[in-house]
C-alpha positions, -999 to 999 in steps of 0.1 A, spaced: -343 457 -694 -332 491 -705 -306 493 -677 -294 459 -687 -287 470 -723 -270 501 -710 -248 480 -688 -240 456 -716 -231 485 -739 -209 501 -713 -191 468 -707 -185 462 -744 -174 497 -749 -148 491 -722 -133 464 -743 -148 435 -723 -156 405 -746 -193 402 -755 -198 368 -738 -182 381 -706 -204 412 -707 -235 391 -713 -225 369 -682 -221 400 -661 -255 415 -672 -272 381 -666 -257 379 -631 -267 415 -624 -303 408 -635 -304 377 -613 -293 398 -583 -317 426 -591 -347 402 -592 -342 396 -555 -341 433 -545 -372 449 -532 -384 483 -545 -396 511 -524 -432 502 -533 -425 466 -523 -412 478 -489 -441 502 -484 -466 474 -492 -448 451 -467 -448 478 -441 -485 484 -445 -492 447 -443 -471 444 -411 -488 474 -395 -522 459 -403 -512 425 -388 -498 442 -357 -530 461 -352 -551 430 -356 -530 411 -332 -531 440 -307 -569 440 -309 -571 402 -304 -548 405 -274 -568 433 -258 -600 412 -263 -584 382 -247 -573 404 -218 -608 415 -212 -621 379 -213 -593 368 -190 -601 396 -165 -638 386 -165 -629 349 -160 -606 358 -131 -633 379 -114 -658 351 -118 -634 325 -104 -626 349 -75 -663 353 -67 -667 315 -68 -637 310 -46 -649 336 -20 -683 318 -20 -666 284 -14 -644 298 14 -675 313 30 -692 279 29 -662 262 44 -660 288 72 -696 281 81 -690 243 81 -659 249 103 -681 268 128 -705 239 129 -677 214 134 -663 234 163 -697 234 180 -701 197 174 -666 189 188 -674 212 218 -707 193 225 -690 159 221 -662 170 245 -688 182 271 -708 149 267 -677 128 272 -658 150 297 -687 156 322 -694 119 328 -657 112 331 -652 141 356 -682 129 375 -667 94 377 -634 108 388 -650 129 416 -670 98 427 -638 77 428 -621 104 448 -650 106 472 -651 68 478 -613 66 484 -614 95 509 
């Protein structure tokens, strides 16, 4: 308020009418209310730094959790692939046996037919 009075006195001393000087001082005070002081800026900076630190910690924690989940899922995937590979081997043997069981009688019949026709 002291600065406002000094500004008002300076304006009236410069032959500006009192009502115009009062309007200028009121406008100046309204603008000054929206300005931040150094302490306001320091407080805001401190708050922002604390928020950034908290967010960084949270992100690091989530990163650790995600790495653990990825490792776990990788192990599960490897186990599933291993199980599928063993099932694949069994299927190959089964198809091989079926082929032999079907092919041998057919070949035998073919040779018998060839032997009869000759």
